[in-house]
C-alpha positions as CSV (number, residue, x, y, z in Angstrom):
1,M,-2.9,-23.6,-20.2
2,S,-4.2,-20.1,-21.0
3,H,-5.4,-18.0,-18.1
4,T,-7.6,-15.5,-20.0
5,Y,-11.0,-14.8,-18.5
6,P,-13.6,-12.9,-20.7
7,T,-16.0,-11.0,-18.6
8,S,-18.5,-8.3,-18.9
9,Q,-17.6,-6.3,-15.7
10,L,-14.7,-6.3,-13.3
11,G,-15.5,-6.9,-9.7
12,R,-14.6,-8.9,-6.6
13,T,-15.5,-12.2,-8.4
14,I,-15.6,-13.3,-11.9
15,T,-17.5,-16.2,-13.3
16,H,-15.7,-18.2,-15.8
17,Q,-17.0,-21.4,-17.4
18,G,-19.6,-21.7,-14.8
19,K,-17.2,-21.4,-11.8
20,D,-16.9,-18.3,-9.6
21,Y,-13.3,-17.0,-9.0
22,L,-12.0,-14.5,-6.6
23,H,-10.5,-11.6,-8.7
24,F,-7.0,-10.5,-7.8
25,S,-6.0,-8.7,-10.9
26,G,-6.3,-5.4,-12.8
27,T,-5.7,-2.0,-11.5
28,S,-9.0,-1.1,-9.7
29,Y,-7.1,-0.6,-6.4
30,L,-9.9,1.2,-4.7
31,G,-12.8,-0.8,-6.3
32,M,-14.6,2.4,-7.2
33,G,-16.2,0.7,-10.3
34,T,-18.2,-1.7,-7.9
35,L,-19.4,0.9,-5.6
36,P,-23.1,1.6,-6.0
37,E,-22.8,5.1,-4.7
38,F,-20.2,5.9,-7.3
39,K,-22.3,4.4,-10.1
40,E,-25.3,6.5,-8.9
41,L,-23.1,9.7,-9.1
42,L,-22.1,8.8,-12.7
43,I,-25.8,8.3,-13.7
44,Q,-26.6,11.8,-12.2
45,G,-23.7,13.2,-14.1
46,I,-24.9,11.8,-17.4
47,H,-28.4,13.3,-16.8
48,K,-26.8,16.6,-16.0
49,Y,-24.0,16.8,-18.7
50,G,-24.8,14.2,-21.2
51,P,-22.7,11.2,-22.2
52,N,-19.8,13.4,-23.5
53,H,-18.8,16.9,-24.3
54,G,-18.3,17.0,-28.0
55,S,-16.1,20.1,-28.1
56,S,-12.4,21.0,-27.7
57,R,-11.1,22.9,-24.7
58,N,-10.4,25.8,-27.1
59,S,-14.1,26.1,-28.2
60,N,-16.1,29.3,-27.7
61,V,-18.6,27.1,-25.8
62,Q,-17.1,26.1,-22.5
63,L,-18.1,23.7,-19.7
64,S,-16.9,25.0,-16.4
65,L,-16.8,21.6,-14.9
66,Y,-13.4,21.0,-16.5
67,E,-11.9,24.0,-14.9
68,A,-13.5,23.1,-11.6
69,F,-11.9,19.6,-11.8
70,E,-8.4,21.0,-12.6
71,A,-8.7,23.5,-9.8
72,Q,-9.7,20.8,-7.3
73,F,-7.0,18.4,-8.4
74,A,-4.3,21.0,-8.4
75,A,-5.4,22.1,-4.9
76,G,-5.5,18.6,-3.6
77,S,-2.2,17.6,-5.1
78,G,-0.4,20.7,-4.0
79,A,0.4,21.8,-7.5
80,A,-0.1,25.3,-8.9
81,E,-2.0,24.2,-11.8
82,A,-3.4,21.0,-13.5
83,A,-4.5,20.1,-16.9
84,V,-6.9,17.2,-17.6
85,L,-7.0,15.2,-20.8
86,S,-8.9,12.2,-22.1
87,S,-6.2,9.6,-21.4
88,G,-3.2,9.0,-19.2
89,Y,-1.1,8.2,-22.3
90,M,-2.0,11.5,-23.9
91,A,-1.2,13.3,-20.8
92,G,2.2,11.5,-20.4
93,Q,3.1,12.3,-24.1
94,L,2.0,15.9,-23.8
95,A,4.0,16.3,-20.6
96,V,7.3,14.8,-22.0
97,N,7.0,16.8,-25.2
98,T,6.4,19.9,-23.3
99,L,9.6,19.5,-21.3
100,R,11.8,17.9,-23.9
101,P,12.5,21.2,-25.9
102,L,13.6,22.8,-22.6
103,A,16.3,20.2,-21.9
104,D,19.7,19.4,-23.4
105,L,19.9,15.9,-22.2
106,T,17.2,13.3,-21.2
107,W,17.9,10.6,-18.7
108,T,15.2,7.9,-18.4
109,A,15.0,5.5,-15.4
110,P,14.4,1.8,-15.8
111,D,10.7,0.7,-15.7
112,T,9.5,4.0,-16.9
113,H,6.2,3.7,-18.7
114,P,6.1,4.2,-22.4
115,A,3.7,7.1,-21.9
116,I,6.5,9.4,-20.8
117,T,9.5,7.9,-22.6
118,L,10.9,9.2,-25.8
119,E,11.5,6.2,-28.3
120,S,13.7,3.5,-26.7
121,Q,15.7,5.4,-24.0
122,Q,15.5,3.1,-21.0
123,P,18.9,1.9,-19.6
124,I,19.3,-1.9,-19.9
125,G,20.4,-4.0,-16.9
126,L,20.2,-1.3,-14.2
127,T,18.0,-1.1,-11.1
128,H,16.4,2.1,-10.2
129,K,18.9,2.8,-7.5
130,Q,21.8,2.1,-9.8
131,W,20.4,4.5,-12.3
132,Q,20.1,7.1,-9.6
133,K,23.8,6.8,-8.7
134,K,24.7,6.9,-12.4
135,C,22.7,10.2,-12.8
136,I,24.5,11.7,-9.7
137,A,27.8,10.8,-11.0
138,K,27.2,12.0,-14.5
139,S,25.7,15.3,-13.3
140,H,29.0,16.2,-11.5
141,E,30.9,15.8,-14.9
142,L,28.6,18.4,-16.5
143,M,28.2,22.1,-16.2
144,G,25.5,24.5,-17.4
145,Q,23.2,21.8,-18.9
146,K,19.4,21.4,-18.7
147,I,18.6,17.8,-17.9
148,L,15.3,16.1,-18.0
149,L,14.8,13.1,-15.7
150,L,12.0,10.6,-16.5
151,S,10.7,8.0,-14.0
152,N,7.7,6.2,-12.8
153,A,6.6,7.0,-9.1
154,V,6.3,3.3,-8.5
155,N,7.2,0.1,-10.3
156,P,3.9,-1.8,-9.9
157,L,5.4,-5.0,-11.3
158,I,7.9,-5.8,-8.5
159,P,6.6,-3.7,-6.6
160,E,8.8,-0.9,-5.7
161,I,8.1,2.7,-4.6
162,H,10.6,5.2,-5.8
163,D,12.1,7.9,-3.6
164,F,13.4,11.1,-5.3
165,E,15.3,12.6,-2.4
166,W,18.4,11.4,-4.2
167,T,18.1,14.4,-6.6
168,K,19.4,16.6,-3.7
169,K,22.8,15.1,-4.6
170,L,22.8,16.2,-8.2
171,S,25.3,18.9,-9.2
172,P,24.0,22.4,-8.6
173,A,25.9,23.4,-11.8
174,N,23.1,22.2,-13.9
175,Q,19.3,22.7,-14.2
176,Y,17.0,19.8,-13.8
177,Y,13.4,18.9,-14.7
178,L,11.8,15.7,-13.3
179,L,8.7,14.2,-15.0
180,I,7.0,11.5,-12.8
181,D,4.4,9.2,-14.0
182,D,1.9,8.7,-11.1
183,S,-0.6,6.4,-12.8
184,H,0.0,3.7,-10.2
185,A,0.3,6.2,-7.4
186,F,-2.9,8.2,-7.6
187,G,-5.3,7.0,-4.9
188,L,-2.5,5.0,-3.2
189,L,0.5,7.1,-2.5
190,G,1.3,10.7,-1.5
191,K,-1.3,13.3,-0.5
192,G,-4.7,11.8,0.0
193,I,-5.9,10.4,-3.3
194,F,-3.9,13.1,-5.3
195,G,-0.6,11.3,-5.8
196,T,3.0,12.2,-5.1
197,Y,3.4,15.8,-6.4
198,A,3.4,17.3,-2.9
199,Q,6.2,15.0,-1.8
200,W,8.6,16.2,-4.4
201,K,7.7,19.8,-5.3
202,R,10.4,21.3,-3.0
203,L,13.3,19.3,-4.5
204,P,16.0,21.1,-6.3
205,V,14.4,20.2,-9.7
206,E,11.4,21.5,-11.6
207,V,8.7,18.8,-11.0
208,M,6.0,17.8,-13.3
209,V,3.6,14.9,-12.6
210,A,1.6,13.2,-15.3
211,G,-0.5,10.0,-15.4
212,S,-3.7,8.0,-15.9
213,L,-6.7,8.5,-13.6
214,G,-8.2,5.2,-14.8
215,K,-6.7,3.0,-12.3
216,A,-7.4,3.6,-8.6
217,L,-9.7,6.6,-9.3
218,A,-11.7,5.0,-12.0
219,L,-11.8,7.9,-14.3
220,P,-11.2,7.6,-18.0
221,A,-8.9,10.6,-18.1
222,G,-5.3,11.7,-17.6
223,I,-3.8,14.6,-15.7
224,I,-0.7,16.9,-15.8
225,L,0.4,18.7,-12.6
226,G,3.0,21.4,-12.4
227,N,3.9,25.1,-11.9
228,T,2.0,27.9,-13.6
229,S,4.6,28.4,-16.5
230,L,4.8,24.8,-17.3
231,I,1.0,24.2,-17.3
232,F,0.7,27.4,-19.5
233,R,2.9,25.6,-22.0
234,V,0.7,22.6,-21.9
235,R,-2.5,24.5,-22.4
236,E,-1.0,26.4,-25.4
237,N,-0.2,23.0,-27.0
238,P,-2.6,22.1,-29.9
239,I,-3.1,18.7,-28.3
240,Y,-4.6,20.1,-25.2
241,R,-6.5,22.9,-27.1
242,T,-8.1,20.9,-29.8
243,S,-8.7,17.4,-28.4
244,S,-11.8,16.3,-26.9
245,P,-11.8,16.2,-23.1
246,P,-13.0,13.4,-20.9
247,A,-16.6,12.5,-20.4
248,P,-17.9,15.1,-18.0
249,A,-20.0,12.7,-15.8
250,F,-16.9,11.0,-14.5
251,L,-15.2,14.3,-13.5
252,S,-18.6,15.3,-11.8
253,A,-18.7,12.0,-9.9
254,F,-15.2,12.5,-8.7
255,L,-15.9,16.0,-7.4
256,E,-19.1,14.9,-5.8
257,G,-17.7,11.6,-4.5
258,Q,-14.6,12.6,-2.5
259,D,-16.0,10.9,0.7
260,Y,-16.4,7.6,-1.2
261,Y,-12.8,7.8,-2.4
262,V,-11.6,8.4,1.2
263,K,-13.7,5.5,2.5
264,Q,-12.4,3.1,-0.2
265,Q,-8.8,4.2,0.5
266,Q,-9.2,3.2,4.2
267,K,-10.7,-0.1,3.2
268,L,-7.6,-0.9,1.1
269,K,-5.3,0.2,3.8
270,N,-7.0,-2.0,6.2
271,N,-6.7,-5.0,3.7
272,L,-3.0,-4.3,3.2
273,Q,-2.3,-4.3,6.9
274,Y,-4.1,-7.5,7.4
275,I,-2.5,-9.4,4.7
276,A,1.0,-8.0,5.3
277,S,0.9,-9.1,8.8
278,A,-0.5,-12.6,7.9
279,L,2.1,-13.1,5.2
280,E,5.2,-11.8,7.0
281,G,8.0,-14.3,6.7
282,V,6.3,-16.4,3.9
283,E,9.0,-17.0,1.4
284,R,8.9,-16.5,-2.4
285,L,6.6,-13.5,-2.1
286,K,7.7,-9.8,-2.7
287,F,5.4,-7.1,-1.4
288,M,5.1,-3.9,0.7
289,P,2.5,-3.3,3.5
290,T,1.8,0.1,1.7
291,Y,1.2,-1.1,-1.8
292,P,-1.5,-3.5,-3.2
293,V,0.7,-5.8,-5.2
294,I,2.2,-9.2,-4.3
295,S,4.7,-10.5,-6.9
296,F,6.1,-14.1,-7.1
297,E,8.4,-16.0,-9.4
298,P,7.2,-19.7,-9.5
299,E,5.4,-20.0,-12.8
300,S,3.6,-23.1,-11.5
301,W,1.8,-21.1,-8.9
302,V,-0.4,-19.4,-11.6
303,E,-2.1,-22.7,-12.4
304,Q,-2.3,-23.9,-8.8
305,L,-4.0,-20.6,-7.8
306,H,-6.4,-20.9,-10.7
307,Q,-7.3,-24.4,-9.6
308,K,-8.0,-23.0,-6.1
309,G,-10.4,-20.4,-7.5
310,F,-8.2,-17.3,-7.9
311,I,-7.8,-15.1,-10.8
312,L,-4.5,-13.2,-10.7
313,S,-2.6,-11.0,-13.1
314,S,-0.4,-13.0,-15.4
315,F,0.5,-12.0,-18.9
316,P,3.6,-11.0,-21.0
317,Y,4.6,-7.3,-20.4
318,P,5.4,-4.9,-21.9
319,L,5.9,-6.7,-25.2
320,P,4.1,-9.8,-26.7
321,D,7.2,-11.8,-26.4
322,S,8.2,-10.6,-22.8
323,P,8.2,-13.0,-20.0
324,A,4.9,-13.2,-18.1
325,V,4.7,-11.0,-15.0
326,N,2.9,-12.8,-12.2
327,R,1.2,-10.6,-9.6
328,I,-1.6,-10.7,-7.0
329,V,-3.4,-7.4,-6.9
330,L,-5.3,-6.4,-3.9
331,S,-8.4,-4.1,-4.0
332,A,-10.7,-2.3,-1.6
333,W,-13.5,-4.6,-2.9
334,H,-11.9,-7.7,-1.2
335,E,-13.6,-9.0,1.9
336,Q,-11.7,-10.5,4.9
337,K,-12.9,-13.9,3.9
338,D,-11.3,-13.5,0.4
339,L,-8.0,-12.5,2.1
340,E,-8.1,-15.4,4.4
341,A,-8.6,-17.8,1.6
342,L,-5.8,-16.3,-0.3
343,I,-3.4,-16.3,2.8
344,Q,-4.0,-20.0,3.4
345,T,-3.4,-20.9,-0.1
346,L,-0.2,-18.9,-0.4
347,K,1.2,-20.4,2.8
348,K,0.6,-24.0,1.4
349,L,2.3,-23.0,-1.9
350,S,5.2,-21.6,-0.1
351,D,5.7,-24.6,2.1
352,S,5.4,-27.2,-0.7
């Protein structure tokens, strides 16, 4: 049967055909969209800045909020500069198209999001670690090349967090750029709520991070992080200069609501520790205690979890004819009783 659930607003529970379901899907990892305090900051922001800023970043009429947001995000992430755009996809495409002309070769990791890929360049049949070894070996066959590496910070489908320390093994005879998509890392991994840039900026590669802020951070916007010269190139691009920026109220709510983000992040960490401890040793589940995704393979579990009152993430990805990816997504909005119900159900399914 179809497991599609039309709803007016995402939250801890969703009502479908007169029945309440516990919601374990989506990407609202910190549950900011259901936080009354955050909604109030948005309302205040709309009163102050209006519903949108109908002007380009290149306009002679400027809204200083955008520069303040970029400065805050750069400082928080450990980057020299930041550039904010109206979507993560736009940020990713602008980032990869900024770096591509600087490189002779482009090597794309498996599971890399289409936002930062160029056409169809993903290797087929390789794991991320196999791709790493292939890059290292290939680098030692080359000399004087400028090489662009493209990768997600995390594969949220498995899940798997990627480590880029391996780039230290690349041949020093070449120059390297590394573009990381942090869409599923912001708010979860790295430095505070600001992603992984600080972890990788001292590697022997020129690092740029891009991604959507619309997941854990609940902002309809995208960001690019990098050194001064690279972000200068981004800001000179017509896409950045002429496109409309994100709605200012959201950026204002982010700047004013830092304490709420930290509070929600701690709630999520507590939820992860609780469920990881309870599910340790349970078969047919794949998860990490530091990331809010549990994946499983038995297709029958989707319907059985539905019957028990759980909505989870189950749909073909990334293409319409791709196999369904089945996942349980945890959020800061979940209460302990929700987790207890999920734990008991998963244990029974695993034992059956």
